[in-house]
C-alpha positions, 0 to 999 in steps of 0.5 A: 212775402206779403204779396205772396200771402195776398197782403198789401204793404204800406210804406210811409216816408216823412217828406214828398221828396223821400216818398218819390225816391222810395217809389222810384226805387221800389218800381225799379226793384220789383217786377211787373207783377207788383202794383206800386202806387204813391199817395202824397198831399199833391197826388189824389190817388185813393184806390184800394188796388195796390200791392205797395202804397208809398206815401207821406202823412197823406196815408194817415187818413181815415177814409183811405181805401185798402183791401188787406194790409199786412205790413207797414214800413215807416222810414225815418220813424223819428219824424212821425208822432206817436199817434201817427205811428199808432194809426195803422196799428189801431186800424189793422191790429195784427199788422206787421210793423217795421220802423227804420231810423238811423237816429232813433228818438228816446221813446223808441230806444225805451221800447227796445229796452223794455223788449217791445221792439225787436232790433234788426241791425244793419252792421255792414255797408254795401261799400267801404265808406270813408269817414266824412271829414267834418270841420267847424269854420269860424267867420274869419275863415269863411273866405278860405272855406269858399276857396276850398269848395271852389277848388273841389267844385272845379274838380267835379265836386257837387255841393249842398248849401243848407240854410236854416230858413227859406226867407229872411226874418226880421227877428233873425237877421243874422240867420242865413236864408236859402233864397238870399244865400242863393242870390248872394252865392250866384253873384259874389262867391260861385260865379263860375258854378251852376247853382240851383235852389230847393225849399219846401215852398216851391211847387212840386214840379220845381222841386223835382226839377231842382233835384233831377238837375242836381242828380244829373250834374246840370247844376253842381251847387244846390242851395236848400233848407233842411228839406233834404235832411231825411233820406235823400240819396244822390250818391255823387255828392261829396260836399255839404256846407251847413249854415248856422249849424248851432240852429240844428240839433245833433240828430239833424246835423248827423242826418245832413252830413249823411247826404254826402259820401254815399258811394264811398268817395272822400267827402267833406262837411 
């Protein structure tokens, strides 16, 4: 509708991983008449020639080139600050603005309560989703949990292992890090599985390869950080192990659990 009225659309996502996913999805959904571009911290595109511009916080720059923006979409809006969400409203006062979130922050709920935001609620799923079976595993049952996961992996399952930290910390010695856990799981726990690593300090090409290898079953265990928390869509994944769950907020745990069971299969958290 925006394009048919000669308006441009800007689609904001909080991480580069999610922005690329939206970019690829939109490219596959929209026909060749749509010019879909992407702008992130690692891309240098600043052309005003686009119908849809998908981007991260990099889109929030004063010198961004555009012709006539009519629609702003913000995915995972709880990951953007108030000023960041207001940026384009100030720049284009009459712009149509769509916020998307499965875990809205209190300020957003207050705006809804006072009638400043209209609600569009998705009340149905595209498939019959099974409830994700969720367990809190005490330390004395860790080995039993590993055996359960190994059995599921040997039956074709795929597993996220989410750690709070990228690297070990001297002040947080008891908190597991992705790098150390990746090495430990390879050597001591899942020796027969294909294990990969993903975190925010890796190069863009390395992150892309890790995700695609996991998506294409070249690896079946991906050790990672909360970088996968928002929106990452790999439908086949049915297992997620969250280390140090007490270090995450409830909304983060909710989002992380949402990474599994995305095609309706029985899944475990």
